[in-house]
KOLVEXNU-519351 format. One record per residue (C-alpha): y, z, x; residue in one letter; residue number from 0; chain. Coordinates in steps of 0.25 Angstrom, whole numbers, plus 2048, in hexadecimal, padded with zeros to 3 digits. Example, Ala and Ser with C-alpha at 12.3 -4.5 7.8 and 13.67 -1.06 7.14 Angstrom:
2
<rec north="7EE" up="81F" east="831" aa="A" i="0" ch="A"/>
<rec north="7FC" up="81D" east="837" aa="S" i="1" ch="A"/>
// end
This chain:
207
<rec north="800" up="800" east="800" aa="M" i="0" ch="A"/>
<rec north="80A" up="804" east="80B" aa="K" i="1" ch="A"/>
<rec north="806" up="7F6" east="812" aa="M" i="2" ch="A"/>
<rec north="80A" up="7EF" east="806" aa="K" i="3" ch="A"/>
<rec north="817" up="7F6" east="804" aa="K" i="4" ch="A"/>
<rec north="81B" up="7F3" east="812" aa="S" i="5" ch="A"/>
<rec north="817" up="7E5" east="811" aa="F" i="6" ch="A"/>
<rec north="820" up="7E4" east="804" aa="F" i="7" ch="A"/>
<rec north="82C" up="7EA" east="80B" aa="V" i="8" ch="A"/>
<rec north="82B" up="7E0" east="817" aa="L" i="9" ch="A"/>
<rec north="829" up="7D4" east="80E" aa="F" i="10" ch="A"/>
<rec north="835" up="7D8" east="805" aa="V" i="11" ch="A"/>
<rec north="83D" up="7DA" east="812" aa="S" i="12" ch="A"/>
<rec north="83A" up="7CC" east="817" aa="L" i="13" ch="A"/>
<rec north="83F" up="7C6" east="80A" aa="L" i="14" ch="A"/>
<rec north="84D" up="7C9" east="80E" aa="F" i="15" ch="A"/>
<rec north="84E" up="7C5" east="81C" aa="I" i="16" ch="A"/>
<rec north="854" up="7B7" east="81C" aa="V" i="17" ch="A"/>
<rec north="85A" up="7B6" east="82A" aa="A" i="18" ch="A"/>
<rec north="859" up="7BD" east="837" aa="C" i="19" ch="A"/>
<rec north="860" up="7B8" east="843" aa="D" i="20" ch="A"/>
<rec north="867" up="7BD" east="84F" aa="K" i="21" ch="A"/>
<rec north="876" up="7BD" east="84E" aa="T" i="22" ch="A"/>
<rec north="878" up="7B7" east="85B" aa="T" i="23" ch="A"/>
<rec north="871" up="7AC" east="863" aa="N" i="24" ch="A"/>
<rec north="86E" up="7B6" east="86E" aa="D" i="25" ch="A"/>
<rec north="85F" up="7B9" east="86E" aa="P" i="26" ch="A"/>
<rec north="861" up="7C7" east="873" aa="S" i="27" ch="A"/>
<rec north="86A" up="7CB" east="867" aa="S" i="28" ch="A"/>
<rec north="865" up="7D6" east="85F" aa="T" i="29" ch="A"/>
<rec north="86E" up="7D4" east="853" aa="A" i="30" ch="A"/>
<rec north="867" up="7CD" east="848" aa="K" i="31" ch="A"/>
<rec north="86D" up="7C8" east="83B" aa="S" i="32" ch="A"/>
<rec north="865" up="7C8" east="82F" aa="I" i="33" ch="A"/>
<rec north="867" up="7C4" east="820" aa="T" i="34" ch="A"/>
<rec north="860" up="7CB" east="815" aa="I" i="35" ch="A"/>
<rec north="85F" up="7C4" east="807" aa="K" i="36" ch="A"/>
<rec north="85D" up="7CA" east="7FA" aa="D" i="37" ch="A"/>
<rec north="859" up="7D9" east="7FE" aa="L" i="38" ch="A"/>
<rec north="858" up="7E0" east="7F1" aa="P" i="39" ch="A"/>
<rec north="861" up="7EC" east="7EE" aa="G" i="40" ch="A"/>
<rec north="85A" up="7F2" east="7E2" aa="D" i="41" ch="A"/>
<rec north="85C" up="7E6" east="7D9" aa="P" i="42" ch="A"/>
<rec north="85B" up="7E7" east="7CA" aa="T" i="43" ch="A"/>
<rec north="853" up="7E0" east="7BF" aa="T" i="44" ch="A"/>
<rec north="85F" up="7DF" east="7B6" aa="G" i="45" ch="A"/>
<rec north="869" up="7E7" east="7AE" aa="F" i="46" ch="A"/>
<rec north="868" up="7F1" east="7A2" aa="D" i="47" ch="A"/>
<rec north="86E" up="7E9" east="796" aa="Q" i="48" ch="A"/>
<rec north="874" up="7F5" east="790" aa="T" i="49" ch="A"/>
<rec north="87A" up="7FC" east="79D" aa="T" i="50" ch="A"/>
<rec north="87B" up="7F1" east="7A6" aa="G" i="51" ch="A"/>
<rec north="875" up="7F9" east="7B1" aa="M" i="52" ch="A"/>
<rec north="86B" up="7F3" east="7BB" aa="P" i="53" ch="A"/>
<rec north="85C" up="7F5" east="7B8" aa="I" i="54" ch="A"/>
<rec north="84F" up="7F3" east="7C0" aa="G" i="55" ch="A"/>
<rec north="855" up="7F8" east="7CD" aa="D" i="56" ch="A"/>
<rec north="84D" up="803" east="7D5" aa="S" i="57" ch="A"/>
<rec north="859" up="80B" east="7D9" aa="K" i="58" ch="A"/>
<rec north="853" up="80A" east="7E7" aa="K" i="59" ch="A"/>
<rec north="85A" up="805" east="7F4" aa="F" i="60" ch="A"/>
<rec north="854" up="7F9" east="7FC" aa="T" i="61" ch="A"/>
<rec north="853" up="7FE" east="80A" aa="F" i="62" ch="A"/>
<rec north="855" up="7F4" east="816" aa="F" i="63" ch="A"/>
<rec north="854" up="7F5" east="825" aa="R" i="64" ch="A"/>
<rec north="85D" up="7EC" east="82E" aa="F" i="65" ch="A"/>
<rec north="854" up="7EC" east="83B" aa="S" i="66" ch="A"/>
<rec north="849" up="7E4" east="835" aa="D" i="67" ch="A"/>
<rec north="84F" up="7DF" east="827" aa="S" i="68" ch="A"/>
<rec north="845" up="7E8" east="820" aa="T" i="69" ch="A"/>
<rec north="845" up="7EE" east="812" aa="I" i="70" ch="A"/>
<rec north="840" up="7FC" east="813" aa="I" i="71" ch="A"/>
<rec north="838" up="803" east="808" aa="S" i="72" ch="A"/>
<rec north="83E" up="80D" east="7FF" aa="N" i="73" ch="A"/>
<rec north="833" up="816" east="803" aa="A" i="74" ch="A"/>
<rec north="83A" up="817" east="811" aa="D" i="75" ch="A"/>
<rec north="848" up="81A" east="80B" aa="S" i="76" ch="A"/>
<rec north="848" up="827" east="812" aa="A" i="77" ch="A"/>
<rec north="846" up="822" east="820" aa="T" i="78" ch="A"/>
<rec north="84E" up="81B" east="82A" aa="A" i="79" ch="A"/>
<rec north="847" up="80E" east="828" aa="K" i="80" ch="A"/>
<rec north="852" up="807" east="820" aa="W" i="81" ch="A"/>
<rec north="861" up="805" east="823" aa="D" i="82" ch="A"/>
<rec north="867" up="800" east="816" aa="I" i="83" ch="A"/>
<rec north="864" up="801" east="807" aa="G" i="84" ch="A"/>
<rec north="868" up="7F8" east="7FB" aa="F" i="85" ch="A"/>
<rec north="869" up="7FC" east="7ED" aa="R" i="86" ch="A"/>
<rec north="871" up="7F4" east="7E3" aa="S" i="87" ch="A"/>
<rec north="87F" up="7F3" east="7EA" aa="S" i="88" ch="A"/>
<rec north="87D" up="800" east="7F2" aa="T" i="89" ch="A"/>
<rec north="87A" up="800" east="801" aa="I" i="90" ch="A"/>
<rec north="875" up="80C" east="808" aa="I" i="91" ch="A"/>
<rec north="872" up="80F" east="817" aa="L" i="92" ch="A"/>
<rec north="867" up="818" east="81C" aa="N" i="93" ch="A"/>
<rec north="86F" up="824" east="81E" aa="S" i="94" ch="A"/>
<rec north="875" up="830" east="818" aa="G" i="95" ch="A"/>
<rec north="871" up="831" east="809" aa="I" i="96" ch="A"/>
<rec north="86A" up="824" east="809" aa="S" i="97" ch="A"/>
<rec north="860" up="826" east="814" aa="G" i="98" ch="A"/>
<rec north="85B" up="82E" east="820" aa="P" i="99" ch="A"/>
<rec north="85F" up="825" east="82B" aa="A" i="100" ch="A"/>
<rec north="86D" up="822" east="832" aa="T" i="101" ch="A"/>
<rec north="871" up="815" east="82D" aa="A" i="102" ch="A"/>
<rec north="880" up="813" east="82C" aa="A" i="103" ch="A"/>
<rec north="88A" up="808" east="829" aa="G" i="104" ch="A"/>
<rec north="897" up="804" east="824" aa="F" i="105" ch="A"/>
<rec north="89E" up="7F7" east="81E" aa="I" i="106" ch="A"/>
<rec north="8A6" up="7EF" east="827" aa="Q" i="107" ch="A"/>
<rec north="8B1" up="7E6" east="823" aa="N" i="108" ch="A"/>
<rec north="8AF" up="7D9" east="82A" aa="G" i="109" ch="A"/>
<rec north="8A6" up="7CC" east="829" aa="L" i="110" ch="A"/>
<rec north="898" up="7CE" east="82D" aa="Y" i="111" ch="A"/>
<rec north="898" up="7C2" east="837" aa="S" i="112" ch="A"/>
<rec north="8A4" up="7C8" east="83E" aa="E" i="113" ch="A"/>
<rec north="89F" up="7D6" east="840" aa="I" i="114" ch="A"/>
<rec north="899" up="7D5" east="84E" aa="K" i="115" ch="A"/>
<rec north="899" up="7E4" east="852" aa="E" i="116" ch="A"/>
<rec north="89A" up="7F2" east="84C" aa="I" i="117" ch="A"/>
<rec north="8A7" up="7F9" east="850" aa="S" i="118" ch="A"/>
<rec north="8A4" up="806" east="857" aa="N" i="119" ch="A"/>
<rec north="8AE" up="80E" east="84E" aa="D" i="120" ch="A"/>
<rec north="8A6" up="809" east="842" aa="S" i="121" ch="A"/>
<rec north="8A3" up="815" east="838" aa="I" i="122" ch="A"/>
<rec north="894" up="814" east="833" aa="F" i="123" ch="A"/>
<rec north="892" up="81B" east="826" aa="R" i="124" ch="A"/>
<rec north="885" up="821" east="820" aa="T" i="125" ch="A"/>
<rec north="882" up="823" east="811" aa="D" i="126" ch="A"/>
<rec north="889" up="830" east="80D" aa="V" i="127" ch="A"/>
<rec north="887" up="830" east="7FE" aa="S" i="128" ch="A"/>
<rec north="884" up="827" east="7F2" aa="A" i="129" ch="A"/>
<rec north="893" up="824" east="7F2" aa="T" i="130" ch="A"/>
<rec north="896" up="824" east="801" aa="N" i="131" ch="A"/>
<rec north="88C" up="819" east="807" aa="L" i="132" ch="A"/>
<rec north="88F" up="812" east="814" aa="A" i="133" ch="A"/>
<rec north="88D" up="805" east="80D" aa="I" i="134" ch="A"/>
<rec north="88B" up="807" east="7FE" aa="G" i="135" ch="A"/>
<rec north="891" up="7FC" east="7F5" aa="K" i="136" ch="A"/>
<rec north="89D" up="7FA" east="7FE" aa="N" i="137" ch="A"/>
<rec north="897" up="7ED" east="803" aa="W" i="138" ch="A"/>
<rec north="899" up="7E6" east="7F5" aa="S" i="139" ch="A"/>
<rec north="8A4" up="7E2" east="7EB" aa="T" i="140" ch="A"/>
<rec north="8A0" up="7E2" east="7DC" aa="Y" i="141" ch="A"/>
<rec north="8A7" up="7D8" east="7D2" aa="N" i="142" ch="A"/>
<rec north="8A7" up="7DE" east="7C4" aa="A" i="143" ch="A"/>
<rec north="8AA" up="7D1" east="7BE" aa="Q" i="144" ch="A"/>
<rec north="89F" up="7C9" east="7C4" aa="T" i="145" ch="A"/>
<rec north="896" up="7D5" east="7C6" aa="L" i="146" ch="A"/>
<rec north="893" up="7D0" east="7D4" aa="I" i="147" ch="A"/>
<rec north="891" up="7D9" east="7E0" aa="L" i="148" ch="A"/>
<rec north="895" up="7D2" east="7ED" aa="S" i="149" ch="A"/>
<rec north="895" up="7D6" east="7FC" aa="P" i="150" ch="A"/>
<rec north="8A4" up="7D9" east="7FF" aa="T" i="151" ch="A"/>
<rec north="8A8" up="7CE" east="80A" aa="P" i="152" ch="A"/>
<rec north="8AB" up="7D4" east="817" aa="G" i="153" ch="A"/>
<rec north="8A2" up="7E0" east="816" aa="K" i="154" ch="A"/>
<rec north="898" up="7E2" east="821" aa="T" i="155" ch="A"/>
<rec north="88E" up="7ED" east="821" aa="L" i="156" ch="A"/>
<rec north="88D" up="7F4" east="82F" aa="I" i="157" ch="A"/>
<rec north="880" up="7FD" east="830" aa="I" i="158" ch="A"/>
<rec north="87A" up="806" east="83A" aa="K" i="159" ch="A"/>
<rec north="86B" up="805" east="837" aa="C" i="160" ch="A"/>
<rec north="861" up="810" east="836" aa="S" i="161" ch="A"/>
<rec north="85C" up="80C" east="844" aa="D" i="162" ch="A"/>
<rec north="86A" up="80D" east="84A" aa="G" i="163" ch="A"/>
<rec north="86C" up="7FD" east="84B" aa="K" i="164" ch="A"/>
<rec north="878" up="7F6" east="844" aa="Y" i="165" ch="A"/>
<rec north="87A" up="7EC" east="839" aa="V" i="166" ch="A"/>
<rec north="885" up="7E4" east="833" aa="K" i="167" ch="A"/>
<rec north="881" up="7DF" east="825" aa="M" i="168" ch="A"/>
<rec north="888" up="7D6" east="81B" aa="E" i="169" ch="A"/>
<rec north="883" up="7D6" east="80C" aa="I" i="170" ch="A"/>
<rec north="884" up="7C7" east="807" aa="L" i="171" ch="A"/>
<rec north="87F" up="7C9" east="7F9" aa="S" i="172" ch="A"/>
<rec north="87B" up="7D3" east="7EE" aa="Y" i="173" ch="A"/>
<rec north="873" up="7C8" east="7E6" aa="Y" i="174" ch="A"/>
<rec north="866" up="7C2" east="7E7" aa="K" i="175" ch="A"/>
<rec north="866" up="7B5" east="7EE" aa="G" i="176" ch="A"/>
<rec north="874" up="7B8" east="7F3" aa="A" i="177" ch="A"/>
<rec north="87B" up="7AE" east="7EA" aa="P" i="178" ch="A"/>
<rec north="889" up="7A9" east="7EE" aa="A" i="179" ch="A"/>
<rec north="88F" up="7AD" east="7E0" aa="S" i="180" ch="A"/>
<rec north="886" up="7B7" east="7DA" aa="P" i="181" ch="A"/>
<rec north="885" up="7B9" east="7CB" aa="N" i="182" ch="A"/>
<rec north="882" up="7C7" east="7C6" aa="A" i="183" ch="A"/>
<rec north="87B" up="7C1" east="7B9" aa="M" i="184" ch="A"/>
<rec north="872" up="7B8" east="7C2" aa="V" i="185" ch="A"/>
<rec north="870" up="7BD" east="7D0" aa="N" i="186" ch="A"/>
<rec north="868" up="7CA" east="7D2" aa="A" i="187" ch="A"/>
<rec north="870" up="7D5" east="7D9" aa="A" i="188" ch="A"/>
<rec north="86C" up="7DF" east="7E4" aa="R" i="189" ch="A"/>
<rec north="866" up="7D5" east="7ED" aa="Y" i="190" ch="A"/>
<rec north="86D" up="7D7" east="7FB" aa="Y" i="191" ch="A"/>
<rec north="86E" up="7CB" east="804" aa="T" i="192" ch="A"/>
<rec north="874" up="7CF" east="812" aa="F" i="193" ch="A"/>
<rec north="875" up="7CC" east="820" aa="R" i="194" ch="A"/>
<rec north="875" up="7D6" east="82C" aa="Y" i="195" ch="A"/>
<rec north="875" up="7D7" east="83B" aa="T" i="196" ch="A"/>
<rec north="86D" up="7E1" east="841" aa="Y" i="197" ch="A"/>
<rec north="870" up="7E5" east="850" aa="Q" i="198" ch="A"/>
<rec north="862" up="7EA" east="856" aa="A" i="199" ch="A"/>
<rec north="868" up="7EE" east="863" aa="D" i="200" ch="A"/>
<rec north="870" up="7FA" east="85D" aa="G" i="201" ch="A"/>
<rec north="87D" up="7F4" east="861" aa="S" i="202" ch="A"/>
<rec north="889" up="7F2" east="857" aa="K" i="203" ch="A"/>
<rec north="88A" up="7E4" east="85A" aa="K" i="204" ch="A"/>
<rec north="885" up="7D9" east="851" aa="F" i="205" ch="A"/>
<rec north="884" up="7CD" east="85B" aa="E" i="206" ch="A"/>
// end
């Protein structure tokens, strides 16, 4: 049974990796850029016609590890095996109230492609409370007229992983298939498409 579960987690994880390339042409570079497509953040099956509230969601986070692009089982939520968690539009890090590890991060104003290094005076935050999360919902903008949640342009997530390595991350879409112009009535929400660069050598440089 344990073998089947492990195989399932590995199989699901592999579904989301669509690219894995070094960020430079230098074969000795340890910075790798990866794109993850349609990672589920507790998607719903629909909405209650009376209350308008989502239904069919599990109320559980999807846990992810940057070093090997792996989805981590909920059974390991109380371990240091994961770095980041996704549930609806909320993002948590494995620290503070969210987990036992030391992951920390912040949102940097700046284009993902232009951020080459983390400044030494950067302040990394942990998850302090449900209303005081390092990332939370601050990566997004909600349009009440269109009912669409979109990544806010120029918001790059900077994260120190549970293994002490650094990541820069950009969320590209919140909707399945990453449509250019999502429709709340058509496109399923709570599916994250994002890209990130993981620096395996422990430095704060991404190239």
